[in-house]
C-alpha positions as CSV (number, residue, x, y, z in Angstrom):
1,M,-0.1,0.0,0.1
2,E,2.9,2.3,1.2
3,N,4.6,1.5,-2.3
4,N,1.7,2.3,-4.4
5,Q,1.3,5.8,-2.5
6,G,4.8,6.3,-3.2
7,Q,4.3,5.6,-6.6
8,Q,1.2,7.9,-7.3
9,Q,3.4,11.0,-5.4
10,S,6.1,10.4,-7.8
11,K,3.9,10.0,-11.2
12,A,2.1,13.6,-9.8
13,I,5.6,15.3,-9.2
14,E,6.3,15.3,-13.1
15,L,3.5,16.4,-15.8
16,N,4.0,16.4,-19.5
17,L,2.2,19.5,-20.4
18,K,3.3,19.3,-24.3
19,K,1.9,15.8,-24.5
20,L,-1.5,17.3,-23.1
21,F,-1.4,20.3,-25.1
22,P,0.7,20.1,-28.0
23,V,2.0,22.8,-30.3
24,S,0.5,23.1,-33.6
25,A,2.4,21.8,-36.7
26,L,1.1,24.9,-38.6
27,T,4.0,26.6,-36.4
28,D,6.4,25.4,-39.2
29,F,4.7,27.3,-41.7
30,R,4.3,30.2,-39.8
31,R,8.0,30.7,-38.4
32,T,8.9,30.1,-42.6
33,F,6.0,32.4,-44.0
34,W,8.1,35.1,-45.2
35,L,10.7,32.7,-47.1
36,L,7.7,31.0,-48.3
37,T,5.9,34.0,-49.8
38,A,9.2,35.0,-51.4
39,S,9.9,31.6,-52.7
40,I,6.3,31.4,-54.3
41,M,6.8,35.1,-55.7
42,M,10.0,34.3,-57.2
43,S,8.8,31.1,-58.7
44,L,5.7,32.8,-60.1
45,L,8.2,35.5,-61.6
46,A,10.0,32.4,-63.3
47,A,7.0,31.2,-64.7
48,L,5.8,34.6,-66.3
49,M,9.3,35.1,-67.9
50,N,9.4,31.5,-69.4
51,V,5.7,32.5,-71.6
52,L,7.1,36.0,-72.3
53,P,8.0,36.1,-75.9
54,A,11.9,36.1,-76.5
55,S,11.9,39.8,-77.8
56,F,11.2,40.9,-74.4
57,L,14.4,42.6,-73.8
58,P,16.0,43.9,-77.0
59,D,19.1,42.0,-76.0
60,Q,18.6,38.3,-76.5
61,N,21.7,37.6,-74.2
62,M,20.3,39.8,-71.3
63,N,17.1,38.5,-71.6
64,H,18.6,34.7,-71.3
65,V,20.6,35.9,-68.4
66,L,17.7,37.6,-66.8
67,T,15.4,34.3,-67.2
68,N,18.1,32.1,-66.2
69,G,18.9,34.1,-63.0
70,V,15.3,34.2,-61.6
71,R,15.0,30.5,-62.4
72,Y,18.2,30.1,-60.2
73,L,16.7,32.3,-57.4
74,A,13.6,30.7,-57.2
75,F,15.2,27.3,-56.9
76,A,17.4,29.2,-54.0
77,L,14.7,30.3,-52.2
78,S,12.6,27.3,-52.3
79,G,15.8,25.0,-50.8
80,W,16.6,27.7,-48.2
81,W,12.7,27.7,-47.1
82,F,12.5,23.9,-47.3
83,A,15.8,23.9,-45.0
84,K,14.3,26.2,-42.6
85,F,11.2,24.0,-42.4
86,V,12.9,21.0,-41.7
87,Y,14.8,22.9,-38.9
88,E,11.5,24.4,-37.3
89,A,10.0,21.0,-37.5
90,L,12.7,19.4,-35.5
91,R,12.7,22.4,-33.1
92,R,9.0,21.8,-32.9
93,H,9.8,18.0,-32.0
94,C,12.7,18.8,-29.4
95,L,10.2,21.3,-27.7
96,Y,9.5,20.4,-24.3
97,Y,7.4,22.2,-21.5
98,G,5.9,20.6,-18.2
99,I,5.7,20.9,-14.7
100,Y,8.7,18.6,-12.6
101,D,8.9,19.1,-9.0
102,G,7.2,22.4,-8.3
103,H,8.7,24.3,-11.6
104,L,8.0,24.6,-14.8
105,L,10.4,23.2,-16.9
106,I,10.9,24.7,-21.0
107,T,13.4,22.7,-22.6
108,Q,14.4,24.0,-26.3
109,G,16.9,23.6,-28.7
110,I,18.3,20.5,-31.1
111,L,22.0,19.8,-30.4
112,L,22.2,22.8,-27.9
113,K,19.8,22.7,-25.3
114,Q,18.7,25.3,-23.7
115,R,16.5,24.8,-20.4
116,G,14.4,27.1,-18.4
117,F,13.6,26.0,-14.7
118,F,11.0,28.6,-13.0
119,P,9.3,28.3,-10.0
120,L,5.6,27.9,-9.7
121,S,5.8,30.4,-6.6
122,R,7.3,33.0,-8.9
123,I,5.4,32.9,-11.8
124,T,3.0,36.1,-11.5
125,D,0.9,36.3,-14.9
126,I,0.2,33.9,-17.5
127,Y,-1.7,35.7,-20.5
128,L,-2.3,34.8,-24.2
129,E,-0.8,36.9,-27.5
130,R,-0.8,36.8,-30.9
131,T,0.6,38.7,-33.9
132,P,-1.1,39.4,-37.2
133,I,0.6,36.3,-38.8
134,D,-0.8,34.2,-35.6
135,L,-4.0,35.4,-36.7
136,L,-3.6,34.4,-40.6
137,F,-2.8,30.7,-39.2
138,G,-5.1,30.9,-36.0
139,L,-2.5,30.3,-33.6
140,H,-1.7,32.1,-30.0
141,T,1.7,32.6,-27.7
142,L,1.6,31.8,-24.5
143,H,3.6,33.8,-22.1
144,I,4.5,32.6,-18.6
145,S,6.1,36.1,-16.8
146,T,8.4,35.8,-13.4
147,P,10.1,38.6,-12.0
148,T,13.3,37.7,-13.8
149,S,13.8,39.1,-17.3
150,L,14.5,35.7,-19.0
151,S,11.2,35.0,-18.5
152,E,10.3,37.1,-21.0
153,R,12.3,35.6,-24.0
154,F,12.4,32.3,-22.6
155,A,8.9,31.3,-20.8
156,R,7.2,31.4,-23.7
157,I,5.1,28.5,-26.0
158,E,4.5,29.5,-29.3
159,G,1.8,28.0,-31.9
160,L,-1.0,27.0,-29.5
161,N,-4.4,27.0,-31.3
162,L,-7.2,28.7,-29.1
163,S,-8.7,25.6,-27.6
164,T,-5.1,24.3,-26.5
165,A,-4.2,27.9,-25.3
166,L,-6.9,28.1,-23.1
167,A,-6.8,24.8,-21.8
168,L,-3.3,25.1,-20.9
169,Q,-3.8,28.6,-19.4
170,Q,-6.6,27.2,-17.0
171,L,-4.6,24.4,-16.0
172,L,-1.7,26.4,-15.4
173,S,-3.6,29.1,-13.4
174,S,-5.2,26.1,-11.3
175,V,-1.9,24.7,-10.7
176,L,-0.7,28.1,-9.4
177,E,-3.7,28.4,-7.1
178,H,-3.0,25.1,-5.6
179,A,0.6,25.9,-5.0
180,E,0.0,29.1,-3.4
181,E,-2.6,27.1,-0.8
182,R,-0.1,24.6,-0.1
183,A,2.7,27.4,0.6
184,V,0.1,29.1,2.6
185,K,-0.8,26.3,4.6
186,H,2.8,25.2,5.0
187,S,3.8,28.6,6.2
188,T,0.7,28.5,8.9
189,L,1.7,25.1,10.1
190,H,5.4,26.0,10.3
191,E,4.3,29.2,12.3
192,K,2.0,27.3,14.5
193,E,5.1,24.6,15.2
194,R,7.6,27.7,15.7
195,F,5.1,29.1,18.5
196,M,5.3,27.0,21.7
197,P,3.3,28.4,24.4
198,P,4.8,29.3,27.9
199,T,5.4,26.3,30.3
200,P,4.0,27.7,33.4
201,S,6.6,27.5,36.4
202,F,6.1,24.9,39.4
203,A,7.8,27.6,41.6
204,A,5.8,30.3,40.4
205,A,2.5,28.9,40.7
206,A,3.3,27.5,44.3
207,T,2.0,29.8,46.8
208,W,3.4,30.3,50.6
């Protein structure tokens, strides 16, 4: 019976929030949006120049060089976007966020890992933010604020859809409330243990 309780307590210590509230795969397109747009526009321009008449420019050599240059640039931008897209997909796969031993743990990076460990008792605000590009893809960014300046840059989870972001925000708020209640109870109990009522002295109570 004690072993079962110990196992349940150890499981309750760690909570994988990424598994419960995953980042949307649209995040990869959101983070490569401008590069994707540039590659599409350049590809359309290359296709347009292929259908233009050969007399588009008086100098045929210049016409040929310009057409090939636009085509090669379109290929380069497309390859750059694909490499960036794969990189962002790997970043999303390696991202981890969860609760461990009373702390919010966030791990980022593919080879060079960055690890943030934020005490739940130090978290002050949890809010959602979205940029115009987020609005285009229907995504939100969850910010976790602490007194340290590092949280502004690191304690954030990008690429959550609205239902997932709201559910994660509600869960973290509930966890913070329970953590504060436990802290208050522990502090009250600690104060009671420190307070020792004066022991009546036998000599002082004796009357002659």
